[in-house]
C-alpha positions in Angstrom: -7.8 -1.2 6.5 -4.6 0.4 6.4 -3.6 2.3 9.5 -2.7 1.8 13.5 -5.3 -0.3 14.6 -7.5 0.9 17.5 -7.7 -2.3 19.6 -4.6 -4.3 18.5 -6.6 -7.5 18.6 -4.9 -10.5 16.7 -6.5 -12.0 14.1 -7.2 -15.8 13.4 -4.1 -17.9 11.8 -4.3 -18.8 8.4 -6.0 -22.1 7.7 -10.0 -20.7 8.7 -8.7 -17.2 7.2 -5.5 -15.8 6.0 -3.0 -14.6 9.0 -3.6 -10.8 9.5 -1.4 -9.5 12.3 -2.9 -6.1 12.3 -0.1 -4.4 14.3 0.9 -2.1 11.3 -0.7 1.0 10.4 -3.5 0.7 8.2 -1.7 1.5 5.1 -2.1 5.1 4.1 -3.9 7.5 6.4 -1.0 9.5 7.7 0.7 6.1 7.7 1.1 4.8 4.2 2.4 5.3 0.6 5.8 7.0 -0.6 8.4 8.0 -2.6 8.3 9.9 -5.8 8.1 8.5 -9.3 11.8 7.5 -9.3 14.6 7.5 -11.9 14.5 4.3 -14.2 17.8 3.1 -15.3 16.3 -0.4 -16.3 12.9 1.2 -17.4 12.4 2.2 -20.9 9.6 4.9 -20.2 9.1 7.3 -22.7 9.7 10.5 -20.7 7.6 11.9 -17.9 5.4 15.1 -18.0 6.9 15.7 -14.4 10.5 14.4 -15.2 12.1 11.6 -13.3 12.0 12.2 -9.4 13.1 10.5 -6.5 16.3 8.2 -5.7 15.4 4.8 -6.4 15.1 2.5 -9.3 11.7 2.5 -10.9 9.7 3.6 -13.5 8.9 7.0 -14.5 5.4 8.0 -16.0 5.1 7.8 -19.7 4.5 10.9 -21.6 1.4 9.5 -23.5 -0.4 9.4 -20.2 -2.7 12.2 -19.3 -1.6 14.6 -17.1 -3.1 15.0 -13.6 -2.4 17.2 -11.0 -0.8 15.5 -7.9 -1.9 16.0 -4.6 1.0 17.0 -2.2 0.1 14.3 0.2 0.8 11.7 -2.7 3.4 10.7 -4.8 4.0 7.8 -7.6 7.0 5.5 -7.4 5.9 3.5 -10.0 3.1 3.3 -12.8 2.4 -0.1 -14.6 1.5 -0.3 -18.2 -1.9 0.3 -19.3 -4.3 -2.3 -17.9 -2.0 -3.2 -15.1 0.1 -6.3 -14.5 -1.5 -9.9 -13.4 0.6 -11.6 -10.7 2.6 -13.9 -13.2 4.3 -10.7 -14.8 5.7 -9.6 -11.0 8.8 -11.1 -9.5 9.9 -10.3 -6.0 13.5 -10.6 -4.5 13.8 -11.0 -0.9 17.4 -10.2 0.9 18.6 -8.5 3.9 20.4 -5.8 1.8 17.0 -4.4 1.1 16.3 -3.9 4.9 16.6 -0.4 6.3 20.0 0.8 7.4 20.5 1.1 11.3 20.1 4.5 12.5 23.0 7.0 13.1 24.2 6.3 16.3 22.4 3.2 16.8 18.6 2.1 17.2 18.0 3.0 20.9 16.0 5.6 19.8 13.3 3.1 18.3 13.2 1.1 21.4 12.8 4.0 23.7 9.7 5.2 21.3 8.4 1.7 21.3 8.5 1.2 25.3 6.6 4.8 25.5 3.9 3.6 23.2 3.5 0.5 25.2 2.9 2.0 28.4 0.3 4.4 26.9 -1.2 1.6 24.8 -0.3 -1.9 26.2 -2.3 -3.9 23.8 -0.2 -2.8 20.7 2.0 -6.0 19.8 4.7 -6.0 16.9 4.8 -8.1 13.9 7.1 -8.5 10.9 6.2 -6.7 7.5 7.6 -6.5 4.1 9.7 -3.4 3.5 9.7 -2.1 0.1 13.2 -1.2 -0.9 12.9 -0.4 -4.6 10.9 -1.4 -7.8 12.1 -1.8 -11.4 9.9 -2.2 -14.5 11.6 -3.8 -17.5 11.2 -2.6 -20.9 8.3 -3.5 -23.2 9.0 -6.6 -25.0 11.1 -8.1 -22.6 10.7 -12.0 -21.6 9.9 -13.1 -18.3 7.8 -10.9 -15.7 7.9 -7.4 -16.2 8.1 -6.0 -12.7 11.0 -6.8 -10.1 10.0 -5.8 -6.6 13.0 -5.8 -4.1 11.8 -6.3 -0.6 13.3 -6.7 2.9 12.0 -7.3 6.3 10.9 -4.7 9.0 8.4 -4.4 11.8 5.6 -2.2 13.2 7.8 -1.4 16.0 10.7 0.1 13.4 7.6 1.9 11.5 6.7 3.8 14.8 10.4 4.4 15.6 11.1 5.9 12.0 8.5 7.1 9.7 6.1 8.2 12.5 8.8 9.5 14.8 9.3 13.2 15.2 12.7 12.8 13.6 11.3 11.3 10.3 12.2 14.3 8.1 15.8 14.2 9.6 16.2 10.8 8.9 15.2 11.3 5.2 17.7 13.7 4.8 20.3 12.0 6.6 19.5 9.1 4.4 20.3 11.0 1.3 23.2 12.5 2.5 24.8 9.2 4.0 23.6 6.8 1.4 22.0 8.5 -1.3 18.6 7.2 -0.5 16.3 9.3 1.5 14.3 6.2 2.7 17.5 4.1 3.8 16.7 4.6 7.5 13.1 4.2 7.2 11.1 1.1 8.0 8.5 1.6 5.1 6.2 -1.3 5.7 4.7 -2.2 2.1 0.4 -1.8 2.1 -1.8 -3.0 -0.5 -4.9 -1.0 -1.5 -7.7 -2.0 -4.1 -10.0 0.1 -6.5 -12.8 -2.3 -6.5 -15.2 -1.9 -9.3 -18.7 -3.2 -9.4 -20.8 -5.0 -12.3 -22.7 -1.6 -12.9 -19.5 0.5 -12.8 -19.1 1.9 -9.7 -15.9 2.4 -7.4 -16.4 1.5 -3.9 -14.9 3.6 -1.3 -15.4 3.0 2.8 -16.0 5.6 5.6 -13.4 5.0 8.0 -14.8 4.6 11.6 -14.0 7.6 14.2 -12.7 4.8 16.6 -9.6 4.1 14.5 -6.5 5.5 15.7 -5.4 7.3 12.1 -7.6 9.4 9.9 -10.8 8.8 11.6 -13.9 9.6 9.7 -11.9 9.9 6.6 -12.6 7.8 3.3 -10.6 5.2 2.0 -10.3 2.3 -0.4 -10.1 -1.2 0.9 -6.6 -2.2 1.8 -4.3 -3.6 4.3 -0.8 -5.4 4.3 0.9 -8.3 2.8 1.8 -10.5 5.7 5.3 -12.4 6.0 3.8 -14.9 8.4 1.3 -15.6 5.9 4.2 -17.1 3.7 6.3 -18.4 6.9 4.4 -18.9 9.9 6.2 -17.7 13.1 7.3 -14.7 15.0 10.7 -14.0 13.1 10.7 -15.2 9.6 13.9 -15.0 7.8 14.5 -13.4 4.1 15.6 -17.2 3.1 12.4 -18.7 4.2 10.3 -16.4 1.9 10.6 -17.7 -1.7 9.9 -14.7 -4.3 6.9 -16.5 -5.9 5.0 -17.0 -2.7 5.7 -13.5 -1.8 4.4 -12.1 -4.7 1.0 -14.4 -4.2 0.9 -13.2 -0.7 1.0 -9.7 -2.1 -1.8 -10.4 -4.9 -3.9 -12.5 -2.3 -3.7 -10.1 0.5 -5.7 -7.2 -1.3 -8.5 -9.9 -2.4 -8.8 -10.9 1.5 -8.7 -7.3 2.5 -11.7 -6.7 0.1 -13.8 -9.9 1.6 -12.9 -8.6 5.2 -13.7 -5.0 4.9 -16.5 -5.2 2.2 -17.6 -8.7 3.2 -18.3 -9.7 -0.3 -17.7 -13.5 -1.1 -14.0 -14.2 -2.7 -15.7 -16.0 -5.8 -17.4 -12.8 -6.9 -13.8 -10.9 -7.2 -11.6 -11.0 -10.2 -7.7 -11.3 -9.9 -6.1 -8.5 -9.2 -4.2 -6.3 -11.6 -1.4 -4.4 -10.0 -1.7 -0.4 -11.0 1.7 0.6 -9.4 3.1 1.8 -6.4 2.0 5.1 -4.8 3.6 6.9 -1.6 2.2 8.8 1.5 4.1 11.7 1.8 2.3 12.3 5.3 4.1 9.4 6.8 7.7 10.0 5.3 6.9 8.5 2.0 5.8 4.9 2.9 4.7 2.7 -0.2 1.7 0.9 -1.2 0.8 -1.1 -4.1 -2.4 -0.3 -5.6 -4.5 -2.9 -7.4 -7.7 -2.9 -9.7 -10.2 -5.9 -8.9 -13.5 -6.2 -10.4 -16.7 -7.7 -8.7 -19.4 -9.3 -10.3 -21.8 -8.1 -7.8 -24.0 -4.9 -8.5 -23.3 -1.9 -6.1 -26.8 -2.7 -4.6 -25.8 -6.3 -4.0 -22.4 -5.0 -2.8 -23.9 -2.7 -0.4 -26.2 -5.6 1.1 -23.4 -7.8 2.0 -21.4 -4.8 3.3 -24.4 -4.0 5.7 -24.7 -7.4 7.0 -21.1 -7.2 8.8 -17.8 -8.8 8.0 -14.7 -9.5 9.8 -13.4 -5.9 10.0 -16.9 -4.3 10.1 -15.7 -2.3 13.2 -13.0 -0.4 11.3 -15.7 1.4 8.8 -19.0 2.9 9.3 -20.4 3.4 5.6 -19.8 2.3 2.2 -19.7 5.0 -0.8 -20.1 4.4 -4.4 -18.6 6.4 -7.2 -19.8 6.0 -10.6 -16.6 5.4 -12.6 -17.2 8.1 -15.5 -17.0 10.7 -12.5 -13.5 9.1 -11.1 -11.3 10.8 -13.7 -12.5 14.2 -12.2 -12.6 13.1 -8.7 -10.1 15.6 -7.6 -12.6 18.5 -8.6 -15.1 17.0 -6.1 -15.9 17.7 -2.4 -15.0 14.0 -1.8 -11.3 14.5 -2.8 -10.7 16.5 0.4 -12.2 13.8 2.5 -10.2 10.8 0.9 -6.8 9.3 2.9 -3.6 9.7 1.1 -3.7 6.0 0.2 -6.9 6.5 -1.6 -5.5 9.2 -3.6 -2.7 7.4 -4.8 -5.1 4.5 -5.8 -7.6 6.8 -7.8 -4.5 8.6 -9.4 -3.1 5.3 -10.7 -6.3 4.0 -11.6 -7.1 6.9 -13.9 -3.4 6.5 -15.5 -3.5 2.8 -15.8 -7.1 1.7 -15.9 -9.1 4.3 -16.4 -10.2 5.9 -19.8 -9.8 9.9 -20.1 -13.0 11.8 -19.7 
């Protein structure tokens, strides 16, 4: 689950299970998602009902998409073609050029915020995360992978000192002024989330525990973070040690592992993920999250039984909620929408545009 962990406990290393250093905020509850639908110099989208927005390369929303009112907590950076993109259609480019810029006047403010947080919460620990710099969708009919993700490296420490700092709004303004990129000074760790569909046509949501640090008691979809340390073990992986194809595999496999850990369903019951797009949490200075669609071969009743028997991250949620797929297109009109975390709102918006059918 995406958000600041309540206890900072380390997870087992990859071997018995995927490495999941839960130091970064659980994606998207006052700490996840970001950026508006961006201009697309390399994307042949056919216009957008909202127009091109943002300041990064990306894909605008096609005019043929049904218009759905956006929530102010959420924006869309990129929307994939109908049906979504499988792993083989995504490519990643790792480079120090895609890291955040040093803060104006130096990074001492980040260090000071981190030290202050450690004094209050000594169990916290730092860990590397992938940073989304930009994403470009190739024109229809192009040879090779359709989507290019430009990734850098960041950390939980830098996230607290930028996206979650009281100066976050100023940093975005300064980034736009100094670099033409309002995210230039922000850590922006990349999250992942899943719209999980059961065999009897329900989507799965989780009620967050009231003991977690972010958005206690709100509702989310399963999600978390891809981990650089799952690709290259060690405290300080370098860009050159993170091959793009392995990073993409980690991106796709991490969302499956999050479902297994949070919902407690067996991995063989899950389909290969399809990437729906990238949504952005405007409540945490626009941090991005890749949203996926995953099918489960179990019915909602079977999923509920697995969930109630406990799992690796059972402490992070207190209940499971099932919503009929036919109701999801109009979820914004229900009381449940107000209970959703920003990450879940972004996931549902992209599901409705890319995978769901208009009501």
